[in-house]
C-alpha positions in Angstrom: 23.5 -47.7 2.3 24.4 -45.7 4.6 22.1 -42.8 5.7 23.5 -39.5 4.9 22.5 -36.2 6.9 23.2 -32.9 5.5 26.8 -31.7 5.0 27.0 -28.3 7.2 27.3 -25.1 5.2 30.5 -22.9 4.9 28.5 -20.0 6.9 27.8 -23.0 9.5 31.4 -23.5 10.6 33.9 -21.2 12.3 35.0 -18.3 10.0 38.7 -18.4 10.7 38.6 -22.0 9.6 36.6 -21.5 7.1 39.3 -18.7 5.5 42.5 -20.8 6.7 40.5 -24.1 4.8 40.0 -22.2 1.6 43.6 -20.7 1.4 45.0 -24.6 1.8 42.6 -25.7 -1.1 43.6 -22.4 -3.3 47.3 -23.2 -3.0 46.6 -27.2 -3.9 44.5 -26.2 -6.8 47.4 -23.4 -7.9 50.1 -26.5 -7.8 47.9 -28.8 -9.3 47.0 -26.7 -12.2 51.1 -26.3 -12.4 52.3 -29.6 -11.8 49.3 -31.8 -12.9 49.2 -35.7 -12.2 51.4 -38.3 -12.0 54.7 -37.4 -9.5 55.5 -38.6 -6.2 53.5 -37.5 -3.2 56.4 -36.0 -1.8 56.8 -33.8 -4.4 52.9 -32.4 -3.5 53.6 -32.2 0.1 56.8 -30.2 -0.5 55.0 -27.7 -2.7 52.3 -27.1 -1.1 54.4 -26.2 1.8 56.1 -24.2 -0.1 52.8 -22.5 -1.4 51.2 -22.8 2.5 54.6 -20.8 3.9 54.0 -18.0 0.9 50.7 -17.1 1.3 51.2 -17.1 5.9 49.5 -20.2 7.1 50.8 -21.8 9.9 51.3 -25.9 9.4 53.7 -28.5 11.3 54.4 -30.9 7.7 54.2 -34.6 8.7 52.8 -34.2 12.1 52.2 -37.0 14.3 49.8 -37.4 16.5 49.7 -39.8 19.5 46.7 -42.2 19.4 45.6 -43.8 23.3 43.3 -47.2 23.9 42.4 -47.6 27.3 44.7 -44.8 28.4 47.7 -46.1 26.6 49.7 -44.8 23.8 49.4 -47.5 21.2 50.8 -45.8 18.1 50.8 -42.2 16.3 49.1 -41.6 13.1 50.8 -39.3 10.6 49.0 -36.4 8.7 50.7 -34.6 5.6 49.9 -31.2 7.0 47.9 -30.0 10.6 47.6 -26.4 9.9 46.9 -23.6 11.9 46.4 -26.2 14.8 43.0 -26.4 13.4 42.6 -29.1 11.0 44.4 -31.8 8.9 45.0 -32.0 5.3 46.3 -35.8 4.1 48.2 -35.4 0.6 47.8 -38.1 -2.0 48.8 -39.0 -5.1 47.3 -42.6 -6.1 46.0 -43.6 -9.3 42.6 -44.4 -7.6 39.6 -42.7 -6.4 39.4 -41.1 -2.9 37.5 -43.9 -1.1 35.3 -44.8 2.1 38.4 -46.2 3.7 40.2 -42.5 3.4 37.6 -40.9 4.7 36.8 -43.2 7.5 40.5 -43.0 8.4 40.3 -39.1 8.7 37.0 -39.3 10.2 38.1 -41.3 12.7 41.2 -39.3 13.8 39.3 -36.0 13.8 37.5 -37.8 16.5 40.1 -38.8 18.5 41.8 -35.6 18.2 38.6 -33.7 18.6 39.4 -31.4 15.2 36.7 -30.3 13.0 37.4 -30.5 9.5 39.9 -32.9 7.5 41.0 -32.5 3.8 42.1 -35.2 1.6 43.9 -34.2 -1.8 45.1 -36.5 -4.2 46.9 -34.7 -6.9 46.6 -37.9 -8.7 43.7 -36.8 -10.2 43.4 -34.8 -13.6 41.0 -32.4 -12.0 41.0 -31.8 -8.3 36.8 -31.1 -8.3 36.4 -34.4 -9.7 37.0 -35.7 -6.8 40.3 -35.1 -5.7 39.3 -32.8 -2.9 37.3 -34.1 -0.2 36.2 -32.1 3.2 35.7 -34.5 5.6 33.8 -33.0 8.8 33.9 -34.3 12.7 30.3 -35.8 13.1 30.9 -35.0 16.8 31.8 -31.8 16.0 28.5 -31.4 13.9 26.0 -32.9 16.1 27.0 -30.5 18.5 26.8 -27.4 16.4 23.6 -28.5 15.6 22.5 -29.6 18.9 22.2 -33.4 17.9 23.5 -36.4 19.6 24.4 -39.7 18.5 26.9 -41.4 16.2 26.2 -41.2 11.8 27.9 -40.8 9.1 28.3 -37.1 7.2 28.1 -36.5 3.7 31.7 -34.9 2.8 32.3 -32.7 -0.1 
């Protein structure tokens, strides 16, 4: 069993980051309400891109982050959206819950890229608030904000 440290409250994050992430979440909820579950991931990615543009959110769709190992490029990690040069969004449309592997993969990407926040949005869920929307924080950033050291798991919401 993992020992969870308390998650950060929104007030502890950068206000600009919180503001833009709320816009993304609002767009995702509006989109999910209109279309519901059942479409291919690309449908949701394209619709979300349209809404983000309409709301003035800067983003790169299908962004590739280079991954290095021992100072050598070993591949790239693709994200659905790289938003405002600050955080990432992974869009899913799968008939399963967002699981520990999804969270771990995004957490590792956040650590490698030194980003604070990632969102996983699974549009296949009947309601996003019932496990379809997961916030993942970079534990190293959390530790630095709190003045702590060490690795660990973080409770995601």
